[in-house]
C-alpha positions in Angstrom: 31.2 -3.7 -4.4 28.5 -3.4 -1.8 25.1 -2.0 -2.8 24.9 0.0 0.4 27.1 2.5 2.2 29.3 1.5 5.2 27.2 3.7 7.5 23.9 2.0 6.4 25.5 -1.4 6.6 26.7 -0.7 10.2 23.2 0.6 11.2 21.5 -2.5 9.8 24.0 -4.9 11.5 23.5 -3.1 14.8 19.8 -3.3 14.4 19.6 -7.0 13.7 22.5 -8.2 15.9 20.3 -9.4 18.7 17.7 -10.9 16.4 15.0 -8.3 17.4 14.0 -4.9 16.2 12.9 -2.4 18.8 10.5 0.5 18.0 13.4 2.9 18.5 15.6 1.0 16.0 12.7 0.9 13.6 12.2 4.7 13.9 16.0 5.2 13.5 16.0 3.2 10.2 12.9 5.0 9.0 14.3 8.4 9.8 17.6 7.5 8.2 15.9 6.2 5.0 14.0 9.5 4.8 17.2 11.5 5.3 18.9 9.6 2.6 15.9 10.2 0.3 16.1 13.9 1.1 19.6 13.8 -0.4 18.1 12.3 -3.6 15.5 15.0 -3.7 18.3 17.7 -3.4 20.1 16.0 -6.3 17.2 15.2 -8.7 14.3 17.3 -7.5 10.8 16.3 -6.2 9.1 14.9 -9.2 10.8 11.6 -10.1 10.4 7.9 -9.7 12.6 7.8 -6.6 10.3 10.1 -4.6 7.4 8.0 -5.8 9.2 4.9 -4.5 9.6 6.5 -1.1 5.8 7.2 -1.0 5.1 3.7 -2.1 7.4 2.2 0.6 5.4 4.2 3.2 2.2 2.7 1.8 3.7 -0.8 1.9 4.8 -0.4 5.5 1.4 0.8 6.5 -0.3 -2.1 4.6 2.1 -4.5 6.3 1.3 -3.2 9.7 -2.5 -3.2 9.1 -2.4 -6.6 7.5 -0.7 -8.1 10.6 -3.1 -6.3 12.9 -6.1 -7.6 10.9 -4.6 -11.1 11.0 -4.1 -10.8 14.8 -7.7 -9.8 15.3 -8.8 -12.8 13.3 -7.6 -15.1 16.1 -5.8 -17.4 13.7 -4.7 -20.9 14.5 -1.0 -21.5 14.9 -1.0 -22.9 11.4 -2.9 -19.8 10.1 -0.4 -17.5 11.8 2.5 -19.4 10.3 0.9 -19.1 6.8 0.5 -15.3 7.2 4.1 -14.9 8.5 5.5 -17.0 5.7 3.5 -15.2 3.0 4.5 -11.7 4.3 8.1 -12.7 4.6 8.0 -14.0 1.0 6.7 -10.7 -0.2 9.5 -8.8 1.6 12.1 -11.2 0.1 10.6 -10.7 -3.4 11.0 -7.0 -3.0 14.5 -7.4 -1.7 15.6 -9.7 -4.5 14.1 -7.4 -7.1 15.8 -4.4 -5.6 19.2 -6.2 -5.8 18.6 -7.1 -9.4 17.5 -3.5 -10.3 20.4 -1.9 -8.5 22.8 -4.0 -10.6 21.6 -1.9 -13.6 22.8 1.3 -11.9 
């Protein structure tokens, strides 16, 4: 059984089909994630770990963006840029893998 709904799976596939993510696609995913979390709030209320997760994800996204901007301003070498990209991607995959493991418990 898939961990995600068919509608989310289709949106993700559409977003990544060309190997690029546009700002409009990013905003669509963000807004859809917020809409889905609104459904959680209606079901469980405002004060729970799931709403804290949403806030934490917003912080992670902001930190990701500012970290990349700071790295860009540092005028990294090609090697330095590759190291930053690799490290950030590894962090995202760590979160993704941990999420898959945690959702198996549900």
